[in-house]
DRENNUGU-736679 format. One record per residue (C-alpha): residue number from 1; residue in three letters; x negated, y negated, z negated. Coordinates in nm, 3 decimals. Layout:
# DRENNUGU-736679
<r NUM,'ALA',<X,Y,Z>>
...
//
This chain:
# DRENNUGU-736679
<r 1,'UNK',<-9.992,-3.050,1.725>>
<r 2,'UNK',<-9.888,-2.649,1.528>>
<r 3,'UNK',<-9.555,-2.846,1.465>>
<r 4,'UNK',<-9.471,-2.896,1.814>>
<r 5,'UNK',<-9.586,-2.468,1.880>>
<r 6,'UNK',<-9.379,-2.361,1.637>>
<r 7,'UNK',<-9.071,-2.569,1.789>>
<r 8,'UNK',<-9.131,-2.426,2.110>>
<r 9,'UNK',<-9.219,-2.093,1.993>>
<r 10,'UNK',<-8.817,-2.099,1.818>>
<r 11,'UNK',<-8.702,-2.231,2.113>>
<r 12,'UNK',<-8.808,-1.940,2.322>>
<r 13,'UNK',<-8.660,-1.704,2.038>>
<r 14,'UNK',<-8.330,-1.860,2.038>>
<r 15,'UNK',<-8.305,-1.855,2.407>>
<r 16,'UNK',<-8.433,-1.480,2.492>>
<r 17,'UNK',<-8.179,-1.422,2.180>>
<r 18,'UNK',<-7.903,-1.659,2.326>>
<r 19,'UNK',<-7.930,-1.418,2.702>>
<r 20,'UNK',<-7.919,-1.086,2.531>>
<r 21,'UNK',<-7.579,-1.162,2.379>>
<r 22,'UNK',<-7.407,-1.343,2.667>>
<r 23,'UNK',<-7.535,-1.175,2.966>>
<r 24,'UNK',<-7.644,-0.870,2.767>>
<r 25,'UNK',<-7.324,-0.622,2.707>>
<r 26,'UNK',<-7.435,-0.350,2.992>>
<r 27,'UNK',<-7.786,-0.420,2.908>>
<r 28,'UNK',<-8.098,-0.628,3.067>>
<r 29,'UNK',<-8.407,-0.503,3.123>>
<r 30,'UNK',<-8.730,-0.751,3.033>>
<r 31,'UNK',<-8.773,-0.855,3.375>>
<r 32,'UNK',<-8.449,-0.929,3.377>>
<r 33,'UNK',<-8.444,-1.179,3.053>>
<r 34,'UNK',<-8.757,-1.305,3.149>>
<r 35,'UNK',<-8.594,-1.420,3.482>>
<r 36,'UNK',<-8.416,-1.583,3.335>>
<r 37,'UNK',<-8.539,-1.772,3.033>>
<r 38,'UNK',<-8.890,-1.822,3.262>>
<r 39,'UNK',<-9.103,-1.653,3.035>>
<r 40,'UNK',<-9.379,-1.406,3.132>>
<r 41,'UNK',<-9.244,-1.080,3.060>>
<r 42,'UNK',<-9.532,-1.040,2.808>>
<r 43,'UNK',<-9.437,-1.239,2.595>>
<r 44,'UNK',<-9.070,-1.188,2.585>>
<r 45,'UNK',<-9.180,-0.849,2.517>>
<r 46,'UNK',<-9.294,-0.960,2.176>>
<r 47,'UNK',<-8.999,-1.178,2.104>>
<r 48,'UNK',<-8.757,-0.909,2.176>>
<r 49,'UNK',<-8.989,-0.638,1.952>>
<r 50,'UNK',<-8.923,-0.923,1.639>>
<r 51,'UNK',<-8.555,-0.890,1.689>>
<r 52,'UNK',<-8.545,-0.503,1.789>>
<r 53,'UNK',<-8.695,-0.443,1.396>>
<r 54,'UNK',<-8.486,-0.690,1.267>>
<r 55,'UNK',<-8.163,-0.534,1.408>>
<r 56,'UNK',<-8.058,-0.766,1.629>>
<r 57,'UNK',<-8.094,-0.696,1.908>>
<r 58,'UNK',<-8.021,-0.291,2.015>>
<r 59,'UNK',<-8.212,-0.105,2.280>>
<r 60,'UNK',<-8.030,0.148,2.489>>
<r 61,'UNK',<-8.166,0.532,2.609>>
<r 62,'UNK',<-8.346,0.370,2.932>>
<r 63,'UNK',<-8.509,0.107,2.819>>
<r 64,'UNK',<-8.294,-0.229,2.825>>
<r 65,'UNK',<-8.166,-0.476,2.586>>
<r 66,'UNK',<-7.859,-0.533,2.405>>
<r 67,'UNK',<-7.668,-0.766,2.137>>
<r 68,'UNK',<-7.726,-0.611,1.801>>
<r 69,'UNK',<-7.516,-0.464,1.557>>
<r 70,'UNK',<-7.706,-0.687,1.297>>
<r 71,'UNK',<-7.523,-0.996,1.459>>
<r 72,'UNK',<-7.167,-0.813,1.420>>
<r 73,'UNK',<-7.243,-0.794,1.066>>
<r 74,'UNK',<-7.388,-1.218,1.017>>
<r 75,'UNK',<-7.103,-1.285,1.232>>
<r 76,'UNK',<-6.809,-1.148,0.997>>
<r 77,'UNK',<-7.037,-1.292,0.692>>
<r 78,'UNK',<-7.019,-1.637,0.815>>
<r 79,'UNK',<-6.613,-1.682,0.910>>
<r 80,'UNK',<-6.563,-1.580,0.569>>
<r 81,'UNK',<-6.806,-1.851,0.401>>
<r 82,'UNK',<-6.587,-2.056,0.649>>
<r 83,'UNK',<-6.295,-1.960,0.449>>
<r 84,'UNK',<-6.321,-1.778,0.124>>
<r 85,'UNK',<-6.300,-2.055,-0.078>>
<r 86,'UNK',<-6.030,-2.215,0.067>>
<r 87,'UNK',<-5.882,-1.869,0.026>>
<r 88,'UNK',<-5.947,-1.851,-0.286>>
<r 89,'UNK',<-5.861,-2.210,-0.453>>
<r 90,'UNK',<-5.523,-2.144,-0.517>>
<r 91,'UNK',<-5.626,-1.782,-0.727>>
<r 92,'UNK',<-5.884,-1.961,-0.908>>
<r 93,'UNK',<-5.535,-2.201,-1.066>>
<r 94,'UNK',<-5.341,-1.970,-1.146>>
<r 95,'UNK',<-5.599,-1.748,-1.319>>
<r 96,'UNK',<-5.683,-2.044,-1.503>>
<r 97,'UNK',<-5.341,-2.060,-1.570>>
<r 98,'UNK',<-5.316,-1.750,-1.744>>
<r 99,'UNK',<-5.627,-1.667,-1.928>>
<r 100,'UNK',<-5.699,-2.115,-2.028>>
<r 101,'UNK',<-6.102,-2.055,-1.944>>
<r 102,'UNK',<-6.334,-2.165,-1.675>>
<r 103,'UNK',<-6.333,-1.941,-1.353>>
<r 104,'UNK',<-6.604,-1.986,-1.095>>
<r 105,'UNK',<-6.688,-1.800,-0.744>>
<r 106,'UNK',<-7.027,-1.763,-0.619>>
<r 107,'UNK',<-7.184,-1.677,-0.294>>
<r 108,'UNK',<-7.557,-1.542,-0.310>>
<r 109,'UNK',<-7.819,-1.697,-0.121>>
<r 110,'UNK',<-8.146,-1.528,-0.155>>
<r 111,'UNK',<-8.292,-1.463,-0.479>>
<r 112,'UNK',<-8.022,-1.695,-0.616>>
<r 113,'UNK',<-7.629,-1.752,-0.698>>
<r 114,'UNK',<-7.483,-2.071,-0.561>>
<r 115,'UNK',<-7.109,-2.206,-0.738>>
<r 116,'UNK',<-6.904,-2.266,-0.409>>
<r 117,'UNK',<-6.602,-2.340,-0.626>>
<r 118,'UNK',<-6.498,-2.438,-1.030>>
<r 119,'UNK',<-6.203,-2.468,-1.195>>
<r 120,'UNK',<-6.187,-2.581,-1.575>>
<r 121,'UNK',<-5.989,-2.462,-1.848>>
<r 122,'UNK',<-5.777,-2.680,-2.021>>
<r 123,'UNK',<-5.923,-2.691,-2.323>>
<r 124,'UNK',<-6.211,-2.556,-2.253>>
<r 125,'UNK',<-6.593,-2.534,-2.356>>
<r 126,'UNK',<-6.739,-2.801,-2.159>>
<r 127,'UNK',<-7.011,-2.645,-1.906>>
<r 128,'UNK',<-7.310,-2.766,-1.782>>
<r 129,'UNK',<-7.244,-2.572,-1.435>>
<r 130,'UNK',<-7.114,-2.740,-1.087>>
<r 131,'UNK',<-7.044,-2.619,-0.699>>
<r 132,'UNK',<-7.353,-2.632,-0.571>>
<r 133,'UNK',<-7.546,-2.525,-0.852>>
<r 134,'UNK',<-7.766,-2.229,-0.824>>
<r 135,'UNK',<-7.777,-1.959,-1.066>>
<r 136,'UNK',<-8.033,-1.674,-1.092>>
<r 137,'UNK',<-7.885,-1.329,-1.052>>
<r 138,'UNK',<-8.074,-1.165,-1.304>>
<r 139,'UNK',<-7.890,-1.321,-1.651>>
<r 140,'UNK',<-7.554,-1.427,-1.494>>
<r 141,'UNK',<-7.214,-1.227,-1.421>>
<r 142,'UNK',<-7.148,-1.355,-1.087>>
<r 143,'UNK',<-7.579,-1.255,-1.013>>
<r 144,'UNK',<-7.596,-0.921,-1.172>>
<r 145,'UNK',<-7.238,-0.871,-0.950>>
<r 146,'UNK',<-7.413,-0.989,-0.619>>
<r 147,'UNK',<-7.768,-0.772,-0.747>>
<r 148,'UNK',<-7.532,-0.482,-0.803>>
<r 149,'UNK',<-7.331,-0.506,-0.451>>
<r 150,'UNK',<-7.672,-0.509,-0.261>>
<r 151,'UNK',<-7.841,-0.202,-0.086>>
<r 152,'UNK',<-8.148,-0.063,-0.300>>
<r 153,'UNK',<-8.400,-0.178,-0.106>>
<r 154,'UNK',<-8.313,-0.556,-0.167>>
<r 155,'UNK',<-8.287,-0.448,-0.533>>
<r 156,'UNK',<-8.665,-0.342,-0.480>>
<r 157,'UNK',<-8.791,-0.621,-0.325>>
<r 158,'UNK',<-8.602,-0.773,-0.574>>
<r 159,'UNK',<-8.715,-0.670,-0.915>>
<r 160,'UNK',<-9.047,-0.662,-0.754>>
<r 161,'UNK',<-9.095,-1.051,-0.667>>
<r 162,'UNK',<-8.865,-1.205,-0.921>>
<r 163,'UNK',<-9.025,-1.236,-1.262>>
<r 164,'UNK',<-8.726,-1.247,-1.474>>
<r 165,'UNK',<-8.791,-1.488,-1.786>>
<r 166,'UNK',<-8.580,-1.496,-2.072>>
<r 167,'UNK',<-8.279,-1.770,-2.108>>
<r 168,'UNK',<-8.211,-1.658,-2.422>>
<r 169,'UNK',<-8.286,-1.414,-2.697>>
<r 170,'UNK',<-7.992,-1.190,-2.488>>
<r 171,'UNK',<-8.245,-1.223,-2.128>>
<r 172,'UNK',<-8.277,-0.879,-1.983>>
<r 173,'UNK',<-8.651,-0.976,-1.913>>
<r 174,'UNK',<-8.725,-0.572,-1.861>>
<r 175,'UNK',<-8.767,-0.449,-1.435>>
<r 176,'UNK',<-8.664,-0.069,-1.544>>
<r 177,'UNK',<-8.383,-0.216,-1.774>>
<r 178,'UNK',<-8.192,-0.418,-1.589>>
<r 179,'UNK',<-8.211,-0.218,-1.275>>
<r 180,'UNK',<-8.000,0.047,-1.601>>
<r 181,'UNK',<-7.783,-0.242,-1.577>>
<r 182,'UNK',<-7.708,-0.279,-1.222>>
<r 183,'UNK',<-7.615,0.087,-1.224>>
<r 184,'UNK',<-7.362,-0.010,-1.438>>
<r 185,'UNK',<-7.221,-0.271,-1.291>>
<r 186,'UNK',<-7.123,-0.086,-0.977>>
<r 187,'UNK',<-6.994,0.246,-1.148>>
<r 188,'UNK',<-6.797,0.020,-1.390>>
<r 189,'UNK',<-6.702,-0.255,-1.147>>
<r 190,'UNK',<-6.791,-0.567,-1.341>>
<r 191,'UNK',<-7.105,-0.705,-1.488>>
<r 192,'UNK',<-7.112,-0.948,-1.856>>
<r 193,'UNK',<-7.330,-1.247,-1.937>>
<r 194,'UNK',<-7.318,-1.174,-2.300>>
<r 195,'UNK',<-7.507,-1.537,-2.369>>
<r 196,'UNK',<-7.754,-1.399,-2.176>>
<r 197,'UNK',<-7.834,-1.717,-1.935>>
<r 198,'UNK',<-7.695,-2.046,-2.169>>
<r 199,'UNK',<-7.679,-1.953,-2.562>>
<r 200,'UNK',<-7.266,-1.997,-2.705>>
<r 201,'UNK',<-7.171,-1.848,-2.298>>
<r 202,'UNK',<-6.958,-1.538,-2.185>>
<r 203,'UNK',<-6.934,-1.436,-1.908>>
<r 204,'UNK',<-6.718,-1.133,-1.732>>
<r 205,'UNK',<-6.736,-1.136,-1.330>>
<r 206,'UNK',<-6.639,-0.921,-1.068>>
<r 207,'UNK',<-6.702,-0.854,-0.686>>
<r 208,'UNK',<-6.499,-1.004,-0.390>>
<r 209,'UNK',<-6.496,-0.715,-0.076>>
<r 210,'UNK',<-6.450,-0.910,0.269>>
<r 211,'UNK',<-6.373,-0.688,0.557>>
<r 212,'UNK',<-6.499,-0.360,0.588>>
<r 213,'UNK',<-6.562,-0.318,0.235>>
<r 214,'UNK',<-6.896,-0.553,0.227>>
<r 215,'UNK',<-6.866,-0.827,-0.119>>
<r 216,'UNK',<-6.910,-1.088,0.009>>
<r 217,'UNK',<-6.835,-1.320,-0.368>>
<r 218,'UNK',<-6.862,-1.273,-0.735>>
<r 219,'UNK',<-6.579,-1.430,-0.937>>
<r 220,'UNK',<-6.620,-1.499,-1.301>>
<r 221,'UNK',<-6.428,-1.589,-1.657>>
<r 222,'UNK',<-6.659,-1.801,-1.845>>
<r 223,'UNK',<-6.595,-1.944,-2.188>>
<r 224,'UNK',<-6.761,-1.951,-2.564>>
<r 225,'UNK',<-6.875,-1.667,-2.699>>
<r 226,'UNK',<-6.560,-1.645,-2.998>>
<r 227,'UNK',<-6.264,-1.620,-2.698>>
<r 228,'UNK',<-6.451,-1.321,-2.531>>
<r 229,'UNK',<-6.370,-1.036,-2.866>>
<r 230,'UNK',<-6.385,-0.690,-2.792>>
<r 231,'UNK',<-6.025,-0.729,-2.809>>
<r 232,'UNK',<-5.875,-0.950,-2.559>>
<r 233,'UNK',<-6.196,-0.877,-2.273>>
<r 234,'UNK',<-5.951,-0.607,-2.115>>
<r 235,'UNK',<-5.679,-0.866,-2.092>>
<r 236,'UNK',<-5.910,-1.087,-1.969>>
<r 237,'UNK',<-6.106,-0.841,-1.766>>
<r 238,'UNK',<-5.725,-0.709,-1.601>>
<r 239,'UNK',<-5.654,-1.054,-1.534>>
<r 240,'UNK',<-5.984,-1.102,-1.312>>
<r 241,'UNK',<-5.938,-0.779,-1.136>>
<r 242,'UNK',<-5.594,-0.843,-1.032>>
<r 243,'UNK',<-5.738,-1.200,-0.875>>
<r 244,'UNK',<-6.046,-1.067,-0.713>>
<r 245,'UNK',<-5.801,-0.763,-0.557>>
<r 246,'UNK',<-5.584,-1.002,-0.389>>
<r 247,'UNK',<-5.813,-1.234,-0.270>>
<r 248,'UNK',<-6.067,-0.948,-0.139>>
<r 249,'UNK',<-5.709,-0.823,0.013>>
<r 250,'UNK',<-5.637,-1.195,0.196>>
<r 251,'UNK',<-6.023,-1.156,0.321>>
<r 252,'UNK',<-5.909,-0.818,0.433>>
<r 253,'UNK',<-6.130,-0.610,0.219>>
<r 254,'UNK',<-6.104,-0.341,0.003>>
<r 255,'UNK',<-5.843,-0.348,-0.311>>
<r 256,'UNK',<-5.939,-0.006,-0.500>>
<r 257,'UNK',<-6.287,-0.069,-0.575>>
<r 258,'UNK',<-6.212,-0.314,-0.888>>
<r 259,'UNK',<-6.178,-0.084,-1.213>>
<r 260,'UNK',<-6.100,-0.228,-1.528>>
<r 261,'UNK',<-6.192,-0.039,-1.814>>
<r 262,'UNK',<-6.297,-0.124,-2.173>>
<r 263,'UNK',<-6.622,-0.296,-2.279>>
<r 264,'UNK',<-6.555,-0.018,-2.558>>
<r 265,'UNK',<-6.634,0.264,-2.295>>
<r 266,'UNK',<-6.933,0.096,-2.146>>
<r 267,'UNK',<-7.307,-0.032,-2.249>>
<r 268,'UNK',<-7.353,-0.379,-2.204>>
<r 269,'UNK',<-7.039,-0.376,-2.506>>
<r 270,'UNK',<-7.001,-0.748,-2.638>>
<r 271,'UNK',<-7.160,-0.737,-2.944>>
<r 272,'UNK',<-6.979,-1.050,-3.151>>
//
C-alpha cells in the first residue's frame, strides 16, 4: 500500500509540473492548475511549494506559477550529456597519440564521478579504470576538478557528509585541507592526483565547460608516476589544456577558463 501511495504521489507531482511547463508560459493560478490535474487546490499548493523551493517553478508578483530557470539549467545539462562523449572522443584519441598516456573523461553524479570514456595509451600501464566505473571526488584529479567548480554550498555539504577515507598514504583526509586544495584547483585551473587514489598512478585533470560557462565534465591524463616528473608536467598539461579548450568550444563553452601553470609554482607539487 505505501508503494502504491508513493507512486500515486509521484504521478501527481509529474502531472502538475508538466502542466506548468506546457501551459504556464504566461502563468497559471492554483485554481487553473487544479482544474487541469483534477486535484484539490490545497493539494496542488503543497506540490507547487516544493517545486518553488527547488527552483523548478517560479511565481509571478500576482501569484501565478511559471516554469523555473532550474528547468533550463537541467535541460542544458541533459542535452550536453547526450553528445558529450561523441564530441569528445576524437579529441581523446588525438590527446593519447600526443602524450602516450591514458586519458579519461568523467562527469559528476552526486558525491561521485563516473567515467564516460577512456582511451589507453599504446604502451601505458594497465589501469583498473573502465567506462561506467564510479570514483571518489576527493582523491582523484577528475573528482577534485568537478568538486572545485561546484558551488560553495555543495562543497560545504560534501565535506560535511562524505567520509574522507584514506586510499593511499597520500590521500587527503582532512576536510579543511581538502577545502584548501579545492580553492587551489579553482585558482590554477587544474587538479593533480599524486598517487592519492591508487599507488603508483598520477593524474592531471582539467574542467570541460559547456554553454554559459558551466563545468559539465572533467578530462584527465593518467599514468605511472615516473612519467610525471616536474619537467614533463607542463608539457602534459599544455596538451591537456588544449584538448579541453577544443572540447569546450565544440560544446559552446568558454575558452579562457583553462590556464597552464608549472607544478613548481603551486601547492600540491609532485614530489617524485
